[in-house]
N, C-alpha and C positions, 0 to 999 in steps of 0.2 A: 153061589150066587155073590155071597160076601167076600169070598177070594178073588172074584173077577175084579169086583168092586175096588178092592185095595189095589192090586195090579194095575189098574187102569189109573188110580191116584198116584201110583208112585211114577207110571211114564209121564202123565201130566206134570208132576214136580221135576222131572230130569229135562221134560222138553222147556219148562219156563226157566229153569237154571241155565241151560244151554243157549237159549235165546237172550238171556241178560248178557253171559259172557261174552256171545258173539258180538252183541251191538256194542257192549262196552270196548271189545277189540277194534270193531270199526270206529266207533268214536274217536278213540285214541289214535288211531290210523290219520283219520281224518284231520285232527287237531295238529298231529306232527307235520303232515302235508301243508297245512296252513301256514304253519309257523314258518316252515322252509321257505314256503313262497312268499312271505311276508319278507322276511329275511333277505331274499334275493331281490324282491323288489327295491327294498330299502338299499342294500348295496349297488343296485344299477342306478337308482336316482342320485345317490351319494357319487356314483363313478360319473354319470352324466353331468352333475352339478361340477365336480372336479373338472370336467373335460372343458366345461363350459368356460368356468373361470379361467383354466391355463389359455383356452382359446381367447378369451377376452384380453388377458394380459398379453398374449402373443400379439394381438393387434395393436393393442395401445403400445406395446414395444415397438412395434413395426411402423406405427404413426408416429412416434417420438424419435425413431432413429431417421425418420424421413423428413423431419424438420430441421432446419440450420441449425448447428451446433452452436452454444452460446460462446462468447469469447473468454469467459473466465470457465475453467473446467476443474479448477481444484478447489477444494472444500475449505472452508476458513473456520475458525474458531477452535479447532482442536490444536494441540501441541507436538511436536517431534522431540525426540532427544536427538541433539545436533552438535557435532563436534567437528572442529577444522583446526588445521594448523595455524591459519591468520587469524582465528576467533580469539579476541582477547577475552570478553566476558560476555554475559547475557544478563540484562537488568530485569529481575522479575518481582512483580509487586502488584499488577494490575490482575484482577479476576474476571476481566471482559476482554473483548477484541480491541485493540489500539486503534486509536482513530487519527492521531496526529502527533507531532513533536518536533523541536527545535531547541536550537542554542541560543543562550543569551550571546549579546555582542561580544562580550570579553571572552567567551569560551569557558566560563568558569561553571555554568550551570547547563543542565539540559532537561528540559520539561516534555512530559509525555501524558497523553489522555486517553481515554478508554469509554466504551460505553458500559463500562460499571459506575458511571458518574463520578468517575476520580481524576484528579490531576496529581501526578507525582513529579516532584523536583528533586534531581540526583545532582550531586557534585562531581565534576568530571575528575578532579585528583583522587576520586575512589576507585576510577574505573579499573585500576591494576591492582586493587585489593580482592579477596575473597568474599568479603562482605560488603553490600552497597546499602547504606541507608539512604532512606528519601524522605522528604517532607510532603505530606499527603494533604490534598484540599479535596473538597466535596462542590458538586455543581447539583444544588438541589432542585428535585423533582424534574431533572434533565441531564443530558451529557453533551460534551464538547466534540465537535468533528473537526474542529479545526481550533490551533493555539500559535501563539507568538509572543515573544518578551517585548517589552518596550525597550528603547533603546539604551535606557539606563539602567536596566536591569532590575527596577523596583517595582515592575506589575507585569501584568500578563494578559493577554485578551484572548479570551474564546468565542467560537460560534457554536450557540447552542441549537442542538439538533431540533427539539421540539417546537421551542420558541421561535426558531429562525432568525435570531437577532444576535448581537454582538455584546459583550458583557467584559467590563475590564475590573479585575482584581490587584487589588495592592496586595504586595508581598512584605510582611512586617520583619524585623530582624530581631534577634535574642541578644541578651546581653553579652554573648561571647562571639559576636558578629556572624552567626551562621543564619541562613533564612529561616524564619517561622512560619506562623499560620498566614494564611491569603484570606481577604475579606473583598466583599463587593464593592465597588468604588462608583461604577457608572454602568448603566444597561442603555445601549443604543436603542432607538425606535427600529421596529421592523420596518423593512422597505418593500419586500415583495413576498408575501407568504406563499406562492405558488412556484416561486422559484429556488434551485437547489443551488447551493454555493460552491464553486468551484475552487476559489482561492482567497486567501485572506493573510495580508502581510501587512507590517507597519514600516515606513520609512525611517532609514537610519538618522534621518535630520529631525526626527519627532513631528514632521509638520502634518503628516496625513498618513490615513491607513487606507489601502488598496483591497476593493473585493471585486471579484468576477462572479456571475452566475451563469446558468444554462439558459437564460434567456437573451444571451449575446449583451448582457449588461457590464460594463467597466466602470465602476463607482469610485469614486475619491472622495473620503470622509475627512472631516475636521476631527482633532482628539476629542472634541466634545460632543460629537454623533451627529453634527450636520453635514447634509451632502453638500459638498462643493460642486461636483460635477457627473453627469451620467453619458457615457458614451456608448455608441452602437460599436460592438468589436466586428462587425461587418464579415464574419466568417460563416454566417448561415448556421452553423452549429459550432459553438465554441468548446474547445476541450479542456483549454487550460491559460493560464495567466501567471505572469512570474514578474515580481518585483527586482529590479537591480539592487546588489547590495549596497549601491552608492545612493539609491534613493532617487535616481533622475530617469531611470526609464522603467517601462512596464512593456512585457513582450506577451503577446496572446497569440494563442494556435487554436486551429479547428480544422473544419471540413474543407476549407481552402487550402492549396499546396503552398502557402507562404506564411511568415511569421511577420505579423504586424507590431513593430516597434514605435511606443508612443513616449513623448516626453512629457514630462509634469512641470509645468513653470511656475515659478515664484519671482517675485520681484526682490529688490535688494532688501526691502524692508520687511520680507517675509510674507507679503499679502500673495494671496493664490491668483494667478494669471489665468490658468487654464490648461488644458491638455491638447496636444496638437501632433500629428503624425509626423514622425521623424525618419524612418526609412523602413524597407522589408527585407527580410532574408528569403531569398528565392532560390529555385534550384531543384526542390522535390516534385515529384509528380502526380503525389496523392495528398489526402489530409496529413497534418501533423499533429501527434499525439501530445508532445511535449517540447519546452524549451528550456535551458538553464543560461545563467550568466555568471561568468567570472566575478571576483570581487573588484574590480576597478573598470568593468564594463568593456573591456578591450577584447573579449571574447566571448562568442555565443554557440552553443550547439543545440541542434534539434534531432529529432527521430520522428521517422513518417512510417505511414500505411505502406509506402511504396517499397519497404524492405532495404531503408538505408538511414544512416545518421550522417549529419554534415556539421562541420566546425566551419565558422565564419571568424575572420578578423574585422571587428567593428571599431577598432581604433582609429576612426574617420572624422574628418569634417564635414558633417552631412549637410550643415547649412550652406555651405560653397559647393554642393554638389557632387562631393566625393563619394563613390559608392564604395559597398561592403563587397569583398571579395572572399571566395572561397580558399580554404586551407586544405581539408581532407575531406573524403567522402567515406565512409565504412559501411560494412555489411549488418544489418540487423536481421537476424535470420529467424526471429520471431515476429515478423511483420502482421500475422492476424491477430497478435495479443498488444493490447495497449502497453507501450512500455515508458517507464520514467527514466529521462536521462539526466545525469547530473554532471557538472564542470565543476572541478575542485577548485578553491578559491584562487590558488596561484595559476590557475588555467593550463595544468599540465596532464591532468589526467580526466578522462572520460569514464563515467559507470553507466550503463543501462540495467534497470531492474525489471524483469518481465516474469512473471509467475514467481516462482520462488527461487531465482536464478539471478546472481550478479554477474555481469561481464564486463570486464575492465579494457579500457583501450589508452594507448599513448596520444595524448593530444599534440604530440612533437612530431610522431613519426605516422600516427593513424594506426599502427598495429596492435592486434588485440595481444594483450598482456597476461590476462588472468581470467578464469571463471570459477565461481563458487556457486554449487549447486544445492537443491533440496532444503534451503535453510528453513522454510517452514512446512507447515502441513497445507497451509492456505498460500494465498498470494502475498508478495511485497507490498504492503501499503504505501512504503516511502523510503528513499534512501537519501542518506545528510552526510556531507562532509563536515568534520568540525572545522572551525577556523584556521586551525595550525597546517591542516592538510595531512596529519598523521593518522587520522581515524577515519573509518566509514561507519556510519550507523544505520541499521535498518529496522523498519516498523513493520511488524506482521504477527499475526496471532494475538498471544497474550505477553509477548515478550520483546524487548529490544535487544538487538544482537550488535556488538561492538568489535569490528575487524580493523586489524593493522591495515593501514593503507600500502601494503608491499608495491604494489603497481605503482604508486605514487613515486616511491623512492628510485624506482627503475625510471620512470619519465624524467626525473629531475636530473640523474645521470646522463640521459640522452640530450636533455635541452643544455647542460652545462658542457658536454661534449661539443655540441654545436657552436656555441659561444666561444670556446677554446680555439676552434678553428676559424673563427672570424675576428680574433683578437689582432689588433694591429700595433700592439708594442708587447715587450716582453713582461712588465709590470702586471700587466692585466692579465696575460697568459699564466704568469705564476700563481695569482690571486684565483683564477679560476681553477687552475690545477689543485691547490687545496682544497678547493669546494668540493671538486669531484672526490678527493680522497676522502673527505669528512662524510661526504652522501654515500659512497660505497661502504664505509666504515659501519654506518647508521644502518645501511641495508642489510650487512653482514650480522651485525648484533640482534637485528630484528628476526633474520632467520635462524640464528642460532636459538633464539627462544622459540620460534614455532616450530623448528626440528625436534626440540625437545618433547614437546606434547605428542608427537606423533611415534615417540619411542615407547 
């Protein structure tokens, strides 16, 4: 009896152990299955989320691509390593994007501004040197969107972005005669806080300052900050305004297919008499992006959305009813992009800056002479001829690029050769012949310098 009880107890113990082991195995299998299932669900959820994100991105991309593409497609603010045979130098010193620049009347200094709240004044005689020193000025709590020199070169005027007002800075001179620090001399009152300024220039006579805004308002200011007159440009949507280097005319462009030219009138005693419409430049079939005037106002150029640029002879007596007439029409192949057109001071060369490309044309024949591409990572802000017609400067990204005006030498030779054929006597013909030789020699010397850069 005792042996049977012991045997039964052993069987019970073995059964219990087997049960525990079996249950443990079942639990482990169940836990493993749950972990695998959970992992599968997580993976599937993540996959769905990813597919959902990709789908949303795809939809957004599709939605964006269906919208009209913006006019400006190049990114700005970055810099590119740029070299070109006609590049004389690059002026580096700004840490922000350049917003404006201009030459002093005597051509001895160039000023540049940027959204880093700085103004840099450069000596043009140093352009051919390896190092370029500049005089630095600061715009406190703001930055300049426009800048121009006073006629005497002793001050400069800026338009401040945040304050939306003009400010005059006097430039001091050091004992050695070089330019020194700049100090605020006068702050103009704010005219229209909701309007963006399109242009700001000072008349060479020093009698007035011209500004134009995107509310179609052309304003004439005294140098003390008083508004002398406000004119409606009548473009519907104004794109640009340009003051002639002689200080007599203002040309405005916009949505309408004509350039409106206005005359600023002063009496013999320098009293302001008003602004009146002088004449129009017509012939384009769409809005006009920009206009430019040569040094004596005898030539004007315009570039339009219709894919053309036009050169006009404006050496007329419009008061007597004489009309402007067209000299050349050229192709502007980037018509969907706003172009900056500039006419050289001598009226012989036309350049159009569009995106990051400069395209040069002869104002003598209308032919395309040269193209310089990919100057910046972003768009060219502006292109400026120096007063001597020898250089073309571009503003963009953080640098000012200085180019030899090679096209200008070619156009000068074309102009002289035309004059030679029209010469009425041997003395004049010989003089022009010598001028042609000098111009060709100067062009050869420039090409030698530029060719050395490519070797």
